[in-house]
C-alpha positions as CSV (number, residue, x, y, z in Angstrom):
1,M,-119.0,-0.7,14.5
2,I,-121.1,0.0,17.5
3,R,-121.5,-4.0,18.0
4,A,-117.7,-4.7,16.8
5,Q,-116.4,-1.6,19.5
6,K,-118.7,-2.1,22.2
7,S,-115.9,-3.2,24.8
8,T,-114.2,0.2,24.1
9,I,-117.7,2.1,24.9
10,L,-118.6,0.3,27.8
11,S,-114.8,0.7,29.4
12,F,-113.9,4.4,28.2
13,S,-117.4,6.0,27.2
14,V,-119.4,4.5,30.3
15,L,-117.3,3.1,33.3
16,L,-114.7,5.5,32.5
17,V,-116.8,8.5,33.0
18,F,-118.8,6.8,36.3
19,T,-115.3,6.2,37.9
20,T,-114.5,9.9,37.3
21,I,-117.3,11.3,38.4
22,A,-117.3,9.1,41.7
23,V,-113.6,10.0,42.8
24,L,-114.0,14.3,41.0
25,A,-117.3,14.1,43.4
26,G,-115.0,13.2,46.4
27,T,-112.6,15.6,45.8
28,T,-114.9,18.7,45.2
29,I,-116.6,17.7,49.3
30,L,-113.3,17.5,50.0
31,L,-112.5,20.9,48.6
32,L,-115.4,23.1,49.1
33,P,-116.8,21.6,52.3
34,G,-120.9,22.1,52.8
35,I,-121.5,21.8,48.6
36,G,-123.3,18.7,49.5
37,V,-123.3,15.2,47.7
38,S,-125.7,16.3,45.0
39,A,-124.1,19.9,44.0
40,A,-120.6,17.9,44.1
41,I,-122.0,15.5,41.5
42,V,-123.3,17.8,39.5
43,L,-119.9,19.5,39.1
44,A,-118.1,16.5,38.7
45,A,-120.4,15.0,35.6
46,A,-119.5,18.9,33.8
47,L,-115.7,17.7,34.6
48,A,-115.9,14.2,33.5
49,P,-116.3,13.7,29.5
50,P,-113.3,14.4,27.3
51,D,-113.8,16.6,24.2
52,P,-112.9,14.0,20.9
53,V,-113.7,16.7,19.1
54,A,-110.9,18.6,20.9
55,V,-108.9,15.3,20.2
56,D,-109.3,15.3,16.5
57,A,-107.8,19.4,15.7
58,V,-104.8,18.5,17.2
59,A,-104.4,14.4,15.9
60,E,-103.3,14.9,12.4
61,P,-101.3,17.8,12.7
62,A,-99.4,16.0,15.7
63,G,-99.1,13.0,14.0
64,I,-101.0,10.7,16.6
65,P,-101.3,7.0,15.2
66,K,-104.6,6.7,13.4
67,R,-105.2,3.3,15.8
68,I,-105.2,5.8,18.5
69,T,-107.8,8.3,17.4
70,T,-109.9,5.9,16.5
71,T,-110.0,4.4,19.9
72,L,-110.1,8.2,21.5
73,Q,-113.2,9.1,18.9
74,T,-114.9,5.6,19.9
75,E,-114.9,7.0,23.2
76,G,-116.4,10.1,22.0
77,L,-119.4,8.6,20.9
78,F,-120.7,7.9,24.3
79,N,-118.9,9.3,27.0
80,D,-120.7,12.9,26.6
81,A,-124.1,11.0,27.0
82,A,-122.8,9.3,30.6
83,S,-122.1,12.8,31.9
84,I,-125.2,14.4,30.5
85,V,-127.6,11.9,31.9
86,T,-125.5,11.9,35.4
87,F,-125.4,16.1,35.3
88,H,-129.4,16.7,35.3
89,V,-130.0,13.6,37.5
90,A,-128.1,15.3,39.8
91,L,-129.3,18.2,39.2
92,A,-133.6,17.7,39.3
93,A,-132.1,16.3,43.2
94,L,-130.5,19.6,43.5
95,V,-133.3,22.0,42.5
96,E,-135.9,20.2,43.8
97,G,-133.9,20.1,47.4
98,S,-134.3,16.6,47.7
99,D,-132.0,13.9,48.3
100,L,-129.9,12.1,45.7
101,S,-131.7,8.4,44.8
102,F,-129.1,6.5,43.3
103,G,-131.7,4.0,42.6
104,R,-133.9,6.4,40.6
105,G,-130.8,8.0,38.9
106,A,-130.3,4.3,37.7
107,V,-133.5,3.7,36.3
108,D,-133.4,7.3,35.0
109,F,-130.1,6.4,33.3
110,L,-131.5,2.8,31.7
111,W,-134.4,4.7,30.4
112,S,-132.8,7.7,28.7
113,V,-130.4,5.1,27.1
114,V,-132.9,2.6,26.1
115,A,-135.4,5.5,24.8
116,A,-132.8,7.0,22.9
117,I,-131.7,3.3,20.9
118,I,-135.1,3.1,19.9
119,L,-136.0,6.7,18.9
120,G,-132.3,6.9,17.1
121,L,-132.9,3.3,15.1
122,L,-136.4,4.8,14.2
123,V,-135.8,7.5,13.1
124,G,-132.2,6.1,11.4
125,R,-134.2,3.5,9.1
126,L,-136.8,6.4,8.3
127,A,-134.2,8.8,7.4
128,A,-132.1,5.9,5.6
129,W,-136.2,5.6,3.7
130,F,-135.9,8.9,2.7
131,S,-132.3,9.4,1.3
132,D,-132.9,6.4,-1.0
133,H,-135.8,7.9,-2.5
134,V,-134.6,11.5,-3.0
135,E,-132.5,12.2,-6.2
136,S,-130.6,15.3,-4.8
137,V,-127.5,15.3,-3.2
138,A,-128.1,18.7,-1.5
139,A,-131.2,17.5,0.1
140,R,-129.8,14.5,1.2
141,N,-127.1,17.0,2.7
142,A,-129.6,19.1,4.2
143,L,-131.2,16.1,5.9
144,T,-128.3,15.2,8.0
145,W,-128.4,18.9,8.7
146,V,-131.8,19.4,10.1
147,L,-131.8,15.3,11.8
148,P,-129.1,16.0,14.6
149,F,-131.7,19.1,16.0
150,A,-134.7,17.5,15.4
151,I,-133.7,14.0,17.2
152,Y,-132.4,15.8,20.0
153,I,-135.1,17.6,20.7
154,G,-137.3,14.9,19.9
155,A,-134.8,12.9,22.3
156,K,-135.5,15.6,25.1
157,E,-139.6,15.2,25.5
158,I,-139.5,11.3,26.1
159,G,-136.6,11.6,28.6
160,G,-134.0,10.1,26.5
161,S,-130.3,10.8,26.1
162,G,-130.1,13.3,22.9
163,V,-126.4,12.2,22.2
164,I,-127.0,8.7,22.3
165,A,-130.2,8.5,19.9
166,I,-128.0,11.0,17.7
167,V,-125.3,8.6,17.4
168,I,-127.6,5.7,16.9
169,A,-129.7,7.5,14.0
170,A,-126.4,8.3,12.2
171,V,-124.5,4.9,12.4
172,E,-127.9,3.2,10.9
173,L,-129.2,5.7,8.5
174,N,-125.2,5.3,7.2
175,S,-125.1,1.4,7.5
176,R,-129.1,1.1,5.5
177,A,-128.7,4.1,3.0
178,S,-127.0,3.7,-0.3
179,I,-125.0,6.3,0.0
180,G,-123.2,7.4,-3.3
181,A,-119.7,8.7,-3.7
182,E,-120.9,12.3,-4.2
183,D,-122.9,12.1,-0.8
184,R,-119.5,11.4,1.3
185,L,-117.3,14.0,-0.7
186,S,-119.6,16.6,-0.2
187,G,-120.9,15.4,2.9
188,S,-117.2,15.2,4.1
189,A,-116.7,18.6,3.1
190,F,-119.5,20.2,4.4
191,W,-119.3,19.0,8.4
192,A,-115.9,19.8,8.3
193,T,-116.5,23.0,7.3
194,V,-119.3,23.2,9.7
195,E,-116.9,21.9,12.6
196,V,-114.9,24.7,11.7
197,L,-117.2,27.2,12.1
198,F,-119.0,26.2,15.3
199,T,-115.6,25.0,17.7
200,G,-114.7,28.6,16.5
201,V,-117.4,30.2,17.7
202,A,-117.5,28.3,20.9
203,F,-114.2,29.0,21.9
204,G,-114.5,32.4,21.2
205,L,-117.9,32.6,23.7
206,I,-115.0,30.9,26.6
207,G,-112.8,33.6,25.9
208,L,-115.4,35.9,26.4
209,N,-116.5,34.5,29.5
210,V,-113.1,34.6,31.1
211,R,-113.4,38.5,31.9
212,A,-116.9,37.8,33.3
213,A,-116.0,35.0,35.5
214,V,-112.8,36.6,37.3
215,Q,-115.1,40.0,37.7
216,E,-117.7,37.7,39.5
217,V,-115.5,36.0,41.2
218,G,-113.9,38.4,43.4
219,A,-112.0,38.3,46.4
220,Q,-112.2,33.9,46.0
221,L,-110.3,34.0,42.3
222,W,-107.1,32.3,43.8
223,H,-109.2,29.3,45.8
224,A,-111.1,28.4,42.6
225,V,-107.7,28.2,40.5
226,W,-106.8,26.4,43.5
227,V,-109.5,23.5,43.2
228,G,-109.8,24.1,39.6
229,V,-106.1,23.0,39.4
230,V,-106.4,20.1,41.8
231,L,-109.6,18.7,40.1
232,A,-107.8,18.9,36.5
233,L,-104.9,17.0,38.3
234,V,-107.3,14.2,40.0
235,A,-108.8,14.0,36.7
236,T,-105.9,13.3,34.5
237,A,-104.6,10.8,37.6
238,V,-108.2,8.8,37.3
239,R,-107.6,8.7,33.6
240,G,-103.9,7.3,33.8
241,A,-104.4,5.0,36.0
242,W,-107.4,3.3,34.1
243,M,-105.5,3.8,30.5
244,Y,-102.3,1.8,32.5
245,A,-104.8,-0.8,33.8
246,T,-106.4,-1.2,30.0
247,Y,-102.7,-1.8,28.9
248,R,-102.2,-4.5,31.1
249,K,-105.0,-6.3,30.4
250,N,-103.9,-6.0,26.6
251,R,-101.2,-7.3,27.3
252,H,-102.0,-10.0,29.0
253,R,-104.3,-11.2,25.9
254,L,-101.1,-10.7,23.8
255,G,-99.1,-13.1,25.8
256,R,-102.1,-15.5,25.4
257,Q,-101.9,-15.1,21.7
258,G,-98.1,-15.5,21.2
259,G,-98.0,-11.7,20.3
260,T,-100.0,-11.1,17.8
261,V,-102.1,-8.7,18.1
262,P,-105.7,-10.3,18.1
263,V,-108.3,-8.8,15.5
264,G,-110.4,-6.3,16.9
265,M,-108.0,-4.9,19.8
266,R,-107.6,-1.4,20.3
267,A,-105.3,1.0,22.0
268,P,-103.0,1.1,24.2
269,L,-101.2,-1.8,23.2
270,R,-98.0,0.0,24.9
271,R,-96.8,2.2,28.1
272,Q,-96.0,5.2,25.6
273,E,-99.8,4.8,23.9
274,A,-101.3,4.6,27.3
275,L,-99.4,8.2,28.1
276,L,-100.4,9.6,25.0
277,M,-104.3,8.9,25.9
278,T,-104.0,9.8,29.2
279,W,-102.5,13.7,27.9
280,A,-105.3,13.4,25.3
281,G,-108.5,13.1,27.5
282,M,-108.7,16.9,26.8
283,R,-112.0,18.3,27.8
284,G,-114.0,20.6,25.6
285,L,-117.3,22.1,24.9
286,V,-119.4,19.8,26.8
287,T,-117.6,21.2,30.2
288,L,-118.6,24.6,29.9
289,A,-121.9,24.3,28.6
290,L,-122.9,22.3,31.5
291,V,-121.0,24.4,33.9
292,L,-122.5,27.6,32.7
293,S,-126.2,26.3,32.5
294,I,-126.0,25.7,36.7
295,P,-128.8,28.2,38.0
296,S,-126.8,30.3,40.2
297,N,-129.6,30.4,43.0
298,V,-129.8,26.5,43.7
299,F,-125.8,25.9,44.1
300,P,-123.1,26.5,46.5
301,F,-120.1,28.2,45.3
302,H,-121.7,29.2,42.0
303,H,-119.6,32.6,42.0
304,E,-116.2,30.1,41.6
305,L,-117.7,27.2,39.1
306,T,-117.1,29.3,35.6
307,V,-113.3,29.8,37.0
308,I,-113.1,26.3,37.7
309,A,-114.1,24.9,34.9
310,L,-112.1,27.1,32.5
311,V,-108.7,26.3,34.7
312,V,-110.0,22.8,34.2
313,L,-109.9,23.5,30.3
314,L,-106.8,25.2,30.3
315,L,-104.6,22.5,32.1
316,T,-107.0,19.5,30.5
317,M,-107.2,20.9,26.5
318,V,-104.8,24.0,26.1
319,V,-101.5,22.8,27.8
320,P,-102.2,19.2,26.2
321,G,-103.4,20.5,23.1
322,M,-100.0,22.7,22.7
323,T,-98.1,19.9,24.0
324,L,-99.0,16.9,21.5
325,P,-97.0,17.2,19.1
326,W,-93.6,17.3,21.2
327,L,-95.2,14.0,23.2
328,V,-96.1,12.3,20.1
329,R,-91.8,12.8,18.9
330,K,-90.6,11.7,22.1
331,L,-92.5,8.4,22.5
332,N,-91.5,7.0,19.3
333,L,-95.0,6.1,18.8
334,D,-94.0,4.9,15.3
335,K,-92.7,1.6,16.6
336,G,-96.2,-0.2,17.5
337,P,-98.0,-2.3,15.7
338,D,-98.8,-0.4,12.0
339,P,-99.0,2.8,13.7
340,A,-99.9,4.5,10.7
341,G,-101.8,2.0,9.1
342,D,-100.1,1.5,6.1
343,E,-100.4,-2.2,6.4
344,S,-104.2,-1.7,6.3
345,I,-104.6,0.4,3.8
346,A,-102.3,-1.3,1.8
347,R,-104.9,-4.2,2.3
348,L,-107.8,-2.5,1.7
349,T,-106.7,-1.2,-1.5
350,E,-105.6,-4.8,-2.5
351,R,-109.6,-5.3,-2.0
352,A,-110.7,-2.7,-3.8
353,R,-108.8,-3.4,-7.1
354,K,-109.0,-7.3,-6.5
355,A,-113.0,-6.3,-6.8
356,S,-112.9,-4.3,-9.8
357,V,-110.7,-6.3,-11.6
358,T,-112.7,-9.7,-10.8
359,Y,-115.7,-7.8,-11.7
360,L,-114.1,-6.3,-15.6
361,V,-113.2,-10.7,-15.9
362,E,-115.7,-12.4,-15.1
363,R,-119.1,-9.9,-16.0
364,S,-118.1,-7.5,-18.4
365,D,-117.7,-8.2,-22.2
366,L,-115.0,-6.0,-23.1
367,P,-111.8,-7.0,-25.3
368,P,-109.0,-8.1,-23.5
369,E,-107.1,-5.0,-24.5
370,Q,-109.5,-2.5,-22.9
371,I,-109.5,-4.6,-19.7
372,E,-106.2,-4.0,-19.4
373,A,-106.8,0.0,-20.2
374,I,-109.0,0.3,-17.1
375,R,-107.3,-1.5,-14.6
376,N,-104.5,0.0,-15.1
377,W,-106.7,3.4,-14.7
378,I,-107.9,2.1,-12.0
379,A,-104.5,0.9,-10.3
380,Q,-102.9,4.5,-11.0
381,G,-106.4,6.2,-10.2
382,I,-106.2,8.5,-13.2
383,D,-107.7,8.2,-16.3
384,A,-106.6,6.0,-19.5
385,D,-104.0,7.6,-21.8
386,P,-105.5,9.5,-24.4
387,E,-104.2,8.2,-27.3
388,R,-105.5,4.7,-26.4
389,T,-108.7,6.0,-25.4
390,E,-108.5,7.7,-29.3
391,Q,-108.1,3.9,-30.7
392,L,-110.6,2.3,-28.9
393,Q,-113.3,5.0,-29.5
394,V,-115.8,2.6,-30.7
395,L,-116.2,1.2,-27.1
396,R,-116.1,4.5,-25.3
397,E,-119.9,3.9,-23.9
398,R,-119.0,0.1,-22.8
399,A,-115.8,0.7,-21.2
400,Q,-117.1,4.0,-19.3
401,K,-120.1,1.9,-18.1
402,A,-117.6,-0.6,-16.8
403,R,-115.3,2.2,-15.6
404,I,-118.0,2.8,-12.9
405,S,-119.5,-1.0,-12.5
406,A,-115.7,-1.9,-11.8
407,L,-115.7,1.1,-9.1
408,H,-119.0,0.4,-7.5
409,A,-117.7,-3.7,-7.0
410,A,-114.7,-1.8,-5.1
411,Q,-117.0,0.4,-3.4
412,A,-119.0,-2.3,-2.2
413,E,-116.2,-4.6,-1.3
414,L,-115.1,-1.3,1.2
415,L,-118.4,-0.8,2.7
416,Q,-118.7,-4.7,3.5
417,A,-115.0,-4.1,5.0
418,R,-116.2,-1.2,7.3
419,R,-118.6,-3.4,9.0
420,E,-116.2,-6.4,9.8
421,P,-115.4,-6.6,13.3
422,G,-111.5,-5.6,13.2
423,V,-111.3,-3.6,10.3
424,N,-110.2,0.1,11.4
425,P,-113.2,2.0,9.5
426,A,-110.6,5.0,9.8
427,Y,-108.7,2.9,6.9
428,V,-111.5,2.0,5.2
429,D,-112.6,5.7,5.1
430,E,-109.1,6.8,3.5
431,V,-109.1,4.3,0.9
432,L,-113.2,4.8,0.0
433,A,-112.4,8.6,-0.6
434,G,-110.2,7.6,-3.5
435,V,-112.5,5.1,-5.1
436,D,-115.4,7.9,-4.3
437,R,-113.2,10.9,-6.4
438,M,-112.3,8.3,-9.0
439,L,-115.8,7.6,-9.3
440,V,-117.5,11.0,-9.6
441,A,-114.9,11.4,-12.4
442,A,-115.8,9.0,-14.3
443,K,-119.3,9.4,-14.2
444,R,-118.7,13.3,-15.4
């Protein structure tokens, strides 16, 4: 998946983040004279990365096409890592009272990435081996709960990026482990619940910080609000310019392809998509967490920091989150190429059906009428007709094994499709969830 989307990760998760940090740092120096380069970069790095969790929370209700949400989710894989590494390099220079060395920063960034990749690959492979040798679904889910914390702590001990290490380990685990239908269904429900709980607690803490921040800033309240408004507008403008440039680049590629969307091309493909992706650059929990972690005794204008961060969150998260559904309706995004993914889902569904039917015809020894019953059951997503099952009671056990094996074949085909360049993992997961539910039902 990472290899297929490397251009998106490099452009949005790395280059856009560094560009945003540079522009925000320059703006901060103009707005807060005397703040210093290191302190300006610390603040800019905290404000730079959009939060994919915030986008996910409103994407489905707002009706954002999955091709666009997939690009935004891909961006969210590594943008936190780029900003956090920059933040810590600048903060270390600020705490030590030394000049910021861009050469040292580049070396630290490269080491944090390389160390995180090595650690992620190693732990991911060990976790995959462990998962393949444990029969308990609950134990395998428990591993996915403990693993991120252990990886993050280990990465920090060797100077690596904990975020990158966790992402690499997760990709390695999912690509190597024999993850079954029950694991995916129970794991998906488990992590959806965890996400809701953590997000609710985190945003509750944001609300609790508002009053304390206003009291702390005192007479400088409106100055801090003004600085936050300007920084939010600048961050949005940088993202808008980047999305428009990406749109122009994609249109140029489309022109060379005769208007046909090349395999693997990501959003934005239209001006409307560039505008939507600009508006969806919502800052979130990472911004607040980084700002609150800045020591008060080393940072100039520290009393204004929390208010600045909260204003940026308000303008780049709350306002876009409330207006995205309206914007999606106004932009007519359903006119773009396969906006809802219906064509992609239909192709993947057909591949899964063909794989299951091929198994039944070529590898099972069932009578034709039983094969037809199973084929209809798989196609309809429900069990075979009870009367027909009663008539074929003698072949029930063989039919059950054939059903499960056929569904495994469909499952394997979808997992293979998930690794292919240009295939949207979100569409695969939607079809795969249906096959997983059928497989669990068949086993029971």
